[in-house]
Rosetta silent file (secondary structure, phi, psi, omega in degrees, C-alpha in Angstrom):
SEQUENCE: PIMALATGVLATNPASITLNLKDLHFLNSSGINLLAKFTIEVRKHPDVRLVVRGTPDIPWQSKSLPNLKKLHPALVLLMD
SCORE:     score description
SCORE:     0.000 S_00000001
   1 L     0.000  -40.315 -170.787    3.174   -7.486  -14.633 S_00000001
   2 H   -74.817  -40.408 -171.316   -0.575   -7.181  -13.951 S_00000001
   3 H   -74.122  -26.192 -178.733   -0.109   -3.761  -11.982 S_00000001
   4 H   -76.764  -34.317  173.808    2.048   -2.422  -14.833 S_00000001
   5 H   -64.575  -44.233 -174.933   -0.664   -3.373  -17.289 S_00000001
   6 H   -72.694  -40.189  175.523   -3.318   -1.749  -15.210 S_00000001
   7 H   -63.337  -33.844 -177.695   -1.285    1.452  -14.535 S_00000001
   8 H   -65.298  -46.573  177.957   -0.523    1.475  -18.258 S_00000001
   9 H   -62.839  -40.691  178.128   -4.270    1.500  -19.135 S_00000001
  10 H   -63.125  -35.660 -178.855   -4.801    4.277  -16.440 S_00000001
  11 H   -59.026  -24.529 -179.684   -2.078    6.228  -17.999 S_00000001
  12 L   -84.486    3.105  168.250   -4.027    6.579  -21.225 S_00000001
  13 L    55.869   58.946  178.524   -6.724    8.486  -19.141 S_00000001
  14 L   -75.533  160.268  179.314   -9.732    6.416  -20.381 S_00000001
  15 L   -64.702  -37.487 -167.925  -13.288    7.631  -19.471 S_00000001
  16 E  -151.543  142.290  174.393  -13.958    4.344  -17.751 S_00000001
  17 E  -124.771  120.291 -178.730  -12.154    1.160  -16.570 S_00000001
  18 E  -111.451  123.925  178.013  -14.129   -1.983  -15.893 S_00000001
  19 E  -104.866  114.827  177.625  -12.597   -4.816  -13.859 S_00000001
  20 E  -101.156  108.089 -174.573  -14.952   -7.931  -14.412 S_00000001
  21 L  -111.062   17.685  177.743  -13.938  -10.332  -11.601 S_00000001
  22 L   -50.020  -39.287 -171.766  -17.166  -12.468  -11.915 S_00000001
  23 L  -101.520    4.993 -176.181  -15.468  -15.611  -12.891 S_00000001
  24 L   -91.731   95.649 -175.875  -12.436  -15.162  -10.507 S_00000001
  25 L   -76.588  -26.828  176.806  -13.017  -17.750   -7.862 S_00000001
  26 L  -134.635  135.094  169.275   -9.904  -17.406   -5.953 S_00000001
  27 L  -140.403  120.100 -171.140   -7.595  -14.434   -5.224 S_00000001
  28 L   -73.881  176.950 -178.957   -4.859  -14.617   -2.643 S_00000001
  29 H   -60.064  -35.579  178.489   -3.887  -11.523   -0.311 S_00000001
  30 H   -69.441  -29.145  175.553   -1.285  -10.261   -2.759 S_00000001
  31 H   -71.241  -46.453  177.179   -3.988  -10.082   -5.441 S_00000001
  32 H   -61.638  -35.600  177.471   -6.401   -8.399   -3.164 S_00000001
  33 H   -67.147  -38.912  177.228   -3.675   -5.921   -2.115 S_00000001
  34 H   -61.651  -48.201  178.572   -3.013   -5.214   -5.879 S_00000001
  35 H   -54.525  -47.816 -179.782   -6.736   -4.369   -6.338 S_00000001
  36 H   -61.632  -52.506 -179.294   -6.545   -1.947   -3.463 S_00000001
  37 H   -54.970  -34.902 -179.563   -3.465   -0.260   -4.645 S_00000001
  38 H   -71.760  -40.502 -178.816   -4.898    0.103   -8.115 S_00000001
  39 H   -62.603  -38.064  177.683   -8.142    1.519   -6.653 S_00000001
  40 H   -71.171  -33.836  174.701   -6.154    4.108   -4.809 S_00000001
  41 H   -70.625  -28.470  173.152   -4.297    5.068   -8.024 S_00000001
  42 H   -69.646  -36.777 -175.759   -7.574    5.480   -9.871 S_00000001
  43 H   -54.416  -27.422 -178.561   -8.799    7.684   -7.005 S_00000001
  44 L   -76.513   -9.324 -176.531   -5.972   10.029   -8.103 S_00000001
  45 L  -117.978   81.181 -178.177   -7.660   10.315  -11.567 S_00000001
  46 L   -64.926  -19.070  173.908  -11.099   11.880  -10.885 S_00000001
  47 L   -76.565   -8.889 -179.569  -11.855   11.842  -14.554 S_00000001
  48 L  -102.343  128.572  176.697  -11.636    8.011  -14.712 S_00000001
  49 E   -90.918  127.415 -174.286  -14.667    6.048  -13.724 S_00000001
  50 E  -108.784  121.951  174.487  -13.679    2.689  -12.084 S_00000001
  51 E  -116.987  127.536  172.617  -16.340   -0.110  -12.341 S_00000001
  52 E  -111.648  118.318  173.977  -15.774   -3.378  -10.511 S_00000001
  53 E   -92.204  128.513  178.034  -17.962   -6.286  -11.427 S_00000001
  54 E  -144.026 -179.796  176.343  -18.271   -9.153   -8.917 S_00000001
  55 L  -132.366  142.557 -175.885  -20.697  -11.727   -7.664 S_00000001
  56 L   -72.366   -9.906 -179.087  -21.968  -12.258   -4.075 S_00000001
  57 L   -78.122  -16.763  177.742  -21.697  -16.117   -4.780 S_00000001
  58 L  -102.917  110.023 -171.161  -17.900  -16.069   -4.409 S_00000001
  59 H   -42.110  -54.339 -176.485  -16.923  -15.581   -0.721 S_00000001
  60 H   -58.097  -38.634  177.453  -13.770  -13.561   -1.187 S_00000001
  61 H   -66.528  -45.719 -176.659  -15.551  -11.104   -3.516 S_00000001
  62 H   -65.635  -21.939  178.703  -18.547  -10.515   -1.170 S_00000001
  63 H   -91.669  -47.285 -171.970  -16.040   -9.806    1.620 S_00000001
  64 H   -85.190  -41.902 -170.857  -13.419   -7.918   -0.130 S_00000001
  65 L   -63.875  -35.892  176.864  -14.794   -5.957   -2.972 S_00000001
  66 H   -58.939  -25.040 -177.380  -17.136   -3.744   -0.831 S_00000001
  67 H   -71.754  -21.284 -179.151  -13.959   -2.538    0.943 S_00000001
  68 H   -72.129  -24.380  176.340  -12.628   -0.958   -2.310 S_00000001
  69 H   -57.769  -45.274  177.594  -15.591    1.537   -1.965 S_00000001
  70 H   -59.640  -34.399 -177.566  -13.896    2.725    1.261 S_00000001
  71 H   -80.433  -30.876 -174.009  -10.763    3.462   -0.601 S_00000001
  72 L  -142.774   89.257 -166.025  -12.463    5.139   -3.440 S_00000001
  73 L   -62.677  -25.472  174.901  -16.042    6.181   -2.829 S_00000001
  74 L   -71.725  -16.250 -176.418  -16.759    6.924   -6.446 S_00000001
  75 L   -56.500  140.072  177.669  -15.987    3.416   -7.478 S_00000001
  76 E   -96.398  119.734  177.203  -19.079    1.711   -9.101 S_00000001
  77 E  -109.260  118.800  176.584  -19.476   -1.798   -7.545 S_00000001
  78 E  -113.466  106.490  177.912  -21.830   -4.182   -9.356 S_00000001
  79 E  -105.760   93.323  179.489  -22.371   -7.411   -7.459 S_00000001
  80 L  -128.593    0.000    0.000  -24.621   -9.329   -9.768 S_00000001
């Protein structure tokens, strides 16, 4: 359901999509995999800017979110 929602938003070809994960304290490997797959999908739409907001205070975010930039170098990662 979440991936369908995300790809549905992407299908509308917005100028920007922001994922605010700052309050998400836990995400299992399936959720991280979903983020990676969505990042790859967004990469196929160069007109769509992907912004991911996270915090360095949550361990999974500080370890996993920077890897999204490896999948999509144009991704804007805000760790504040």
